[in-house]
Structures are given as structure tokens and as C-alpha cells.
N, C-alpha and C positions, 0 to 999 in steps of 0.2 A: 504493500500500500504506500502510495506516494503522499506522505503527510503534508508536504509543502506544495502540492498541486503542480502546475506547469512552470513554476519559477525556475530560473537557471540553476543547475547544480554542477559542481565539479566532479567529473567522472574519473579523471586521472590527473593528479597534481604534477606540476612541472618538477623535474629532478634538478638538483643543483648541478651546474655546468662549470667545468674547469677547462680553460683553453689557454694557449700561449699567445702572447702579444703578437699581433700581425696576422693571426689566423682568423677563421670565421667561427661564429657561435650560432647555435640553433637552440631555441627555447620552445618547448611544446606544452600545450595544455589541452585536455579533453573536457569539453563542456556540453551538456545536454539541456534541453528546455523546450517547452511547447506553449506559445509559438517560439520559433527559432530565435535565439537571442542575438542582439547586436553585440559584437565583441571588439574591444579596443585594447591595445597594449599601452601601458603608461610607464613613464620613468620620471621619478621625482615629482609626482602629482601632475605631470603634463603628458597629454596624449602623444604617442609616437606617430609621426607622419611617414607613410611608406614612400620614402624618397632617399636618394643618395645611398648611404650605407645600410639603410633599413629596408627590409622587404617583408610583407605579411602575406601569409597564405592560409587557405582553409581546405581541408579534405574531410568531408563529412562533419564529424563532431570534434575533429582535431584542428586546433588553431596553432599556427607556427609563426614565430618571429625569427627572421634571419638577420644577423648583424655581420657585415663583412669588414675585414681589417680591423679587428678590435684593438683597442689600446687600454692602458691601465685606467684611463678615465671612464671607460665603459663598465668597470666592475661595480657591482652593487645589486640592488633589488629591482626586479621588473614585475609589474602587475598586469595580469590578464583579467580584464573586467568584462563581465557579461550582464546584459540587461534586456528584459522584455516587459510586456505590459503587466505581468504578474509580480515580478520582483527582480532582484539582482544578486550577483555574487561575484567574488573575485578570488584569484589565487596568486600567490607570490612565488617568483622564481629567482634564485640567486645565481649571479654570474661572477665567477672568480677568474681573474686574468693574471697569468704568470709572465714575468719578464723572460725574454729569450736568453738562453745561456750564451755567454760570450765565446766566440770561436776564435782560435788563433790560427791564422793561415801563414804557413812558412813558404815564402817565395824565394827561389834561388836567384839571386841577382845576377845580371850579366857582368862580364869582366869589367866593363867601363863603370858599372855602378857599384862594384864591390868595394866595401870599405870596412874597416874594423871598428866595432863599437863595444865599449865595456859597459855592461849593465850591472848595477849594484844588485847583490843577492835579494834584498828586500823588494826592489822594484820588479825583479824577475818573478818572484813569488806572486806579487800582486797582479802582474799582467798575465801570467801563464796558468796560474792555478785556477781550475774550473770552479764555478760557483757552487758552494756547498748546497746540497739538496735540503729543502725544508723538511723538518721532521714530519712523519705521517700524522701524528696526533695534532700538530699545529695546523696541517692542511685541513683535516676534518673539522677542526674548530672554526677555521675561516670559512669553509664551504657552508657549513650548516649554521654559521653564526652562533647563536645560543638557543637554548631550548625553553626560554621563558615564554609565558603565554602571549599570544597575539590574536587579535580579533580579525578573522577573515571576513566575517559579516557582522556588523554591529547592529544592535537593536534600533528599530525605526520609530520615530515619534508618531503618536496616534492622536486622533480626535474622534471621540465616540459620543453618542447620545447617552444620557443618564439611563441606567438600567441595562445597557448592552455590556457584553463581555469585552475585555481588552486583552490582547495577547502580544507579548514581546518575544522575539526570537533572535538568537545570535549564534554565530558559529566561531569556534575557538580552535586554535592550534597550540600545542605545547607538549613537551615530553619530560615527565609524564603529563597526561591530560590534566589540565588544572581543575581544581575545585572552585565552585562558583557560589558567590553570595549576592543576592539581590537586595537592594535597599531603596527606600523612598525618602527623599529629602534628608539623607544621612542617617536614617533609622532602619534597623532590620525589620522586615515585614512582620515577623512574629511578635514584635513589640507593639505594633499598632493595629494589626488586623487579627480577627478571629480566624482559626485555621480553615474554616469552610469558605472564606472569602477569596482565597487565592490558592494556586497550585504551581509548584515548581517542578519542571520535568527535564529529562535528559534523553537524547536519542543518539543512535549510532552516527558516526561521522563528525563528532564534536559539536552537535547541535544542543543548545540549551534554551529552555522556554519558561517564561513566567506568564501566567494567566490570572487576570483579576475577574471574578465573577460578579455580574449584576452591579456595575459601577455606580458609585455614589459621588456626590459633589466633593467630599474630602479626599477622594482617590486621585484627584488631579494633582500633578506635581512632577518632580524630576525623579526618574527611576534610574538607578545605576547598577550595572553588572560588574562585579569585581572578581577577577579570575586570578588564582594564586596556585603556583606549584613550587617545587624546590629551588627553581632558578630565578624566580621573581614574580611580579604581578602586573596586571593590566586592568584598566578601568575604562568603561564606555558608558555613556548615558543616553537617555531618550526622554522626551516630554510626553505626558498624557494630559489632554484637555478633555474634561467631562462637561458636555453641553447639556442644558435643560432639554427635556423632551420637546419635539417640534411644536406641539400645540401651546407650550408655555413660552416660546420665544417671542420677544417683541421685535419691532423693526430695527430698533437700535438697542444693543445690549452689550454688557461686559462679558468676558469669557470666564469670569470667576478668578481672575488672576490679578494680583497686585504686584508691582515691580519689586523684585527681591524676595517676595513671599507668595506662597500659594494660599488662597483664601476661598471660602465658600462663595457661591453666587449670592449676591446680596442686593440686587436691583429691586426697585419697588414692585415690579410686576412678576418677579421670578426668584424669590428667595427659596431656600431649600424646603421641599415638602416631604415630610416623612409621616407615614401612617403610624399613629401611636394612640395611646389611650387618651382619656379625657384631658383637655387642656388644663394645666394647673392654674389655680386662682392666685391672683396677685393682690396682696394687701398694700395698696398705695400708701396708706398712712404709716406703714412700717418701713417705707423706703428710706435709705440713708440719704443725708444731705452732703453735698460736696460743693465747695466754693472755690472759684478760680478768678484771678484778676484779669480784666479785659486785656486782650492781646497776648496772654500767656496760653500755654497748651494744657489741655486736660487729658489725662491718660487713664483708661479703665482697663482692668485686667480680670479675666475670668478663667479659673482653673477647673477644667472638666476632663475626666477620663472615662473611658468605657469601651466595650467591644459589643457591637460595631462602634467604630469611632463616631462620636456625636457630630451632628451638623449644628453650626452656630449661626444665629441671626441676631444682629444688633438692631434695636429700634429706638427711635426718638418720638415720644408722644404717639406711639402706636404705628408709626410709619418706618419700614425697613430703611436702614442706612447703607448706602453703597460707597465704594472707594471713590475718592475725588481729591480736589486740590487741598481741601482742609480736613479730609477724613481718611485716615490710614487704618486698614483692617488687616491683621495678620496673626499668625501663631508664632510666638517668639521662641528662641532657642531653649527656653526653660519649660516650654510646653503650655504657656499661658496664651489664651486667645485675647487679643488686645485690640482695643479701639482707641485711637488717638485723635482728638479734636484739636486742630492747630489754630492758633491766633483767635482765641474765643471772642465772640461778639455777643451782643445782647440777644440776638435771635437764636443763640445756641442754648439759651435757658430752656429747661424742660426735663422730662422724665426719660431716662435712658434705661433700656431693658436688654439683658443678655438672655436669650432663649436657647436652650440646648436640648436636642432631641435625637433619639435613635430608635431602632425598632422595638426596644424594650421599654421605653418611657421617655419622659420629658420633664424639664424643670426650668425655672427662670428666677432671676433676681433683678432688682432695680435700684437705681440711685437717682436722686434729683440734683441736677446741676444748676448752680447759681453763678452768675457772672457779675463780679463787683466792678463798678465803673471807677474811673480816676477822679481825683478831687476836682480837677478842672476839665470840663468837657469841651469838645469842639462845637463851635457855633453851628456849623453845617458839616455833616460827615461825608466821607467819600462814598460814591455809589459804584456798584459793579458795572463793568464796561465790557462790551463784546465787539471785536473788530476782526477784519479779514487780514490774512498775511500780507505784509508789505504796505499796509495802511499806517496811519498815524493814530495813536491812542492818547487820550487826554484824561487825566484824573485831577479832580478839583475838590477842595474843601475850604472851610473857613475856620480860623482860630478866634478865640474870644477877643484878643486885643492885637492891634497892629504890630506892637513891639515884640511879640512872641516869636522866636525863631523856630524853625522846624527842620527835621531831617527826613529824607525819603529812603525807604528800604524796599527791596524785592526779597521778601521773606527775611532771612538773616543777613543779607548782603546790602551794605550801605551804598547808595547810588551817588555818583558824582556828576555834575553838569559837564556836558561835552557834546560831541556830534551825535551821540545816541540819545542822551537825555537832556531836555530843557527844563529848567526850574525857574518859576516866576513868583514874585510877591507883589501884590497890589492891595494895599490896605490890609484887611484881614484875610483876603483870599490867597490861597496857596495852590499853585498849579504845577503838575508834572506832565511833560509831553514826551512820549516815547515814539521815536521815529523808526521807520522801516521795520515794523513789527514782524518778528519771526516766531516759530513754534516755541523756542526756549524763553520767550518773553511772557508766555502764559504762566500765571501764578498769582500769588497773594502779595499785594502792595500795602505798605504802611506809611502813614505820615505821623511822625512822633514829635511831641512837644518836650521841652526840657524836664518837666515834672513827671514824665513817663506816660502821659496821656497819649493814646493812639487812636487813629482812625484807620479802618481796615476795609479794603475792597479787593475783589477778584477780577483779574483781567482774563477774559476768555478769548483765545486766538483761534479763529476758524480757518481751516485750510486743509492741505493735503494730509497732514498727520493729525488724526483725531485724538489719539491717546498718546501722550508724550512720555519720555523717560523722566524718572526723578532726578533732581539735581545732584544728589549724592546717594551712594549705597555703600554700606559697610558690612563686611562679612568676616568671619573668622577663618583662618587658614584651615583648609580641608573641607569647608562648607561649599555649597554650590552658590554661584552668583547668577541670578536669573533676571532677564530684562524682557519686557513685553511692550510692543507698540501696536496701534491700530491705525490704518490709513483709510481714506474715504472711498477708495476703489479697489477692486480685486485685480489681480494680475498686473500690478505695478512693478516696475523695475526698482528694486531696493538693494541697499548695501549696508553692511555693518563694518565699522572701523574701530580700531583701538590705537590711540596715539598717532592717528593719521595713516595707519597701515590697514589695508583691507583684510578682513577676517575671512577665512575659509573653514569649512566644517572639517573637524578631526574627531577622533574618538572622545576627546575631552572638551571639545567645543561644539555645542549643538546649535545649528542654525536651521530654523524650521518656519515655514509659512503655512497658515491655515486660512485661505481666503484673504480677508482684510487684516488678519492678525499675524504678526511676525514676532518670533521669539529667538532670543540668544541666551544660551546658558554656558557658563564656564563651570565644568564639573571638577570637583575636588581642587579648589583654588589654592594657589600658592602666592607668595608675596609678589612674584614677578607679574602676576595678573593685574596688579594695581595700575591705574591709568585712566584716561578719558575714553569712554565708550560713546560712539556716535552712530546714529542711524540716519540714513539719507534716502529720501524718496523724491525723485525729481529735483526741484530747486529747494525743497524743504529739508530741514535737518533738526534733530534733537539730540542732546548730549547728556551724559551722566559721568560724574567722577566716582570711580570705583576705588575703594580702599580695602585691602586685605590685611587684617590685623593678626599678629601672632597670638596664639591662644593664651600664652602666659601673661600678656599685657592687658587682657580683657578684664574689665571690672564692671560689675552690674551696678548701675545707678538708677534708682527708681524715685522719681519726684512726682508729686501730685497724682497719687495712685489710689485707685479703689481696688481692693482685692477681696474676692469672696470665693469660697470653696463649696462645691456641690457634691452631695453624696446621696445617691438613691440606688435602688436595686439595679437599674439598667445603666446608670451613670456613676461608676464607682470612683 
């Protein structure tokens, strides 16, 4: 039984080839598939064009690469990649090139040319002594390189409707065959899922599979396959997006993803729906009170555990809260579900509820948020503004007295007057002009008086990029760094860059597009991954500064926090 259908499969792997410099090399690979796959040979991630020294041939299911007049520079790994409408595969071939042994040709000179030369003994040895043959063990080591795990086929990213099964497959090579561990967002599956929710399998030929049954909103995230044997390890990752069922989708919706974190679907029209027992009653009179100063952040944390993993909905005055410019929703590295309300305003006053539910039950808790105003208020507050890309945006407010100075901020960055920003004062009026507006100008703006009084407004920039990158993202070394953007049209030509260099997909760099949604993930980050990540679509771009912190230097600082623990039969 062909478990993988008509997807291309390697029937005969290329053998390592050892040739002498100047001779010809022949690399062969046997591949089957239905429909017949398109096959290309690659070298250093670039397709080999059959021209000059390269010739490519096909005889049935055998694909051959001929290299004439090989040199030492041709040594290395060649990839035979096959792809059809069902799937793809590839195999690696190693080419080792040996230098030609030096030959000493003795020519009897003519009488006219005869002359006597004295050759020092050491020079004679150097010139006439044949090159020592390389030890056989060293040859084998070079030919086969090492036996540590390698992904011949990495798991592919998936998008499924809620309730559907999701399956990841990968093919590995290693001697001995590596052991495999699957993780989600850095946690082993058995720690977060009940055993009936997933299955891990292995098949002949180095195939490994992970299957998630009846997907739920919390199943969305980054899945990694870690392969280990005696010689080393290899890691590859893939993304799973769990969409609401079709009848629950609105015309415009989030995909349940918050940059840097995977979070439940929390839009007004499509928050998680779980069948459970009677809705628990909330005693509003017993809700705790929490006060924050205007312009400061409020942070709410909810610790919930359970199997199945509970789905979380945050609400304000009964309405679900979705991620946005001033609302961050995520599960932090300590396992707390977190809602962060940025730059609090008077309209943020209200009753906030954390509702947790799974198949076994549900529970909720609430807190009332109050926002304390400054001693001196603005005479007229800033108003939210919406503009198109490359237009001009104007924010205006009034202070109580003409003599009061003000400072302008884009979130925590103080703005300075110049070609980008114009700042005017006329009597009590204060005006900020933002020229040539781009996607990264989208955000929260503040006008601040010396006594700490703030006026806050949101600038919404409409254009090619609908969902932008965060300005900053911090992760710990070894964690995944995930970025997600949405554009206004499907099938756009888009690019990802880091520090100005275009990114390409590797085993530890996931680049995936699902319609209008585009995702980048750095798997198992290291300090070298720090830098500026930029997404480009047409003339529009959005950027984020990524910082990868060493685990030893990380300190948890919790300010303005509400913490409550939940314990029920279904939510332990």
C-alpha cells in the first residue's frame, strides 16, 4: 500500500562518487511518482542548467547528471529534487574529487642540451616522491561525510479548518536512524495534549509522521521535529493554522495569530466555540477592582491548565477582544494567558472577563478596570485618524494654557521635527503632521505635557499591508520567533529580509503563505538571529526589531498585574 499516494518517492538513492580531477563524474538517482514528477538537479541551492560542462539525462525513472572535466571546486553535495502536483522529495549525492598524482617524466636531453645539475637531496625527495595515498578510513569519512541526521523531506506547513485532522510528514536520513521528538511551541506534545488527540508514527524508509486529530483553535502554532542519533541532531519546523469552520468566517478576519505568539481566535464574530455544560454564573459584585493611570499599560494574566487544552476568550463588557494596536493577547513562557491593554484611555474603563472552556467544562473570572486621569487634562484630546499610504496624516489637540510645552511620541519613541514630522504650536493648539505615511507609521501616538498628562490617538494606515509587524519582538535563545502579516490581495509578490538580506526557506527558517496571510518563523533561535526583520509587498514594507536574549539574563518583571488561578474538574 502506497501510504503517500502518487507523491514522488526515491526508489534508488545516489551513491557517493569519487573521481580524479580532470575526469568526468556521473551522478544517478531513481525516482518514481504519479503523475511523473519534474526533476531538477541543484548545487548550493541553485538549479543546474544543462549547458557547458553539465548534461542531464532521463531513462525511465533514472535521472542522471553528467559533469565533464571536474575540478576540486566541483566537490560537495548535489541535490536531485522531484516535484509533482501531489508532493515533492529530494535526494542528496556526494561528489569527492581527488587531485591527480604528480608524474615525473624523464626526458633524455640531446647532446646540445645536456648539462649537469646538482639537486639537493631534500629537493629531490620533494619532487620525485609520489604523493602518499590517503588512508582508506579518511577516504570513507570524506565520501560519506558524517552520519548525523539530515532531513531529506521536511514537514510542510498546513492550514486546516477547525475540526479537521492535520498531518505532518518528514523523511530523515542518519546512521543509525535517528530518534524523533515532536514539539509544539517548544513543549513536548504529551505535556499539553491528551494522548487521544495526537498520534506519532514511523514507517519504512525513514518516514516519520505526526497526526493531530479533530483540530482545535489552541492547536495552531509552530511544530518542530527534532531528530537525534549518536552523531548529532537536526531540527525542522512547520506552521499549523487552524481556521474557524467556513460558516463562522467573516469577510475580514484574523487567523488567530498574534506576532510572536500563537493565540486563540478572538474576533467579535468568531471566538472559540466549545460545547460544554451550562455557562457558569458571574457575580459582578465580587469582581476585583484594578486601577491604572491614563497612558500606562494594564496587564491581566490568567493561569489555566487542563486536557484538552482550554480555549480562552477575553471580553470587555461582554464583547470579545481581538488583537490590535492596543490589545496584545498571548500565552507567555510561564504558561499564563495574558491580555495587555496598552496606553489606557478613559474608554478602556469596564469589566474584563477571562473565559476558559474545554470539552469537560468551563469557568470564568472578572476584574473591573478603572483609568485614573492626570491632574491637568487636555482642553481638547487627540482623535483617531485613518489615512491611505503615502498620504499626509495630521493629529491635533489643545492644552489648557499657551505656555505649556508638549512632546510627541509614537508609542515609546520620542519624535523629533524634520522632513518626516512637522510640529506646530498656535496658542493652545498643538499639531503633529506626518508626511509620506507608510505601513510602519501605523500605531499609537501620544502628546504629553510636563506633568505627565497624555492625550492618546491611533493612526490607522490603509494600504497594501493590512496587518503589520510589531515594532519589537523579544524571545529567549532556543525559542521560536514567529512573524505574521496580512496583505489586501492574494497572490502578491512578497519578500522577507533580515538586515537587508533576502531570506530563503531552510529547515530552521519557515516561510509560508496562506492566501493573504504570510508567515516567517525562525525555529530554535540563537543570538545570531537578532536583527531587523522586514516584509515587503510591492512598494509597501513593515519592519520589526528582533532581539534574542540569553536564557541566563532573562528576568521576569510583572507590573500592574491581575493574577487568578482556576481549578475545576475539567480545568485543573
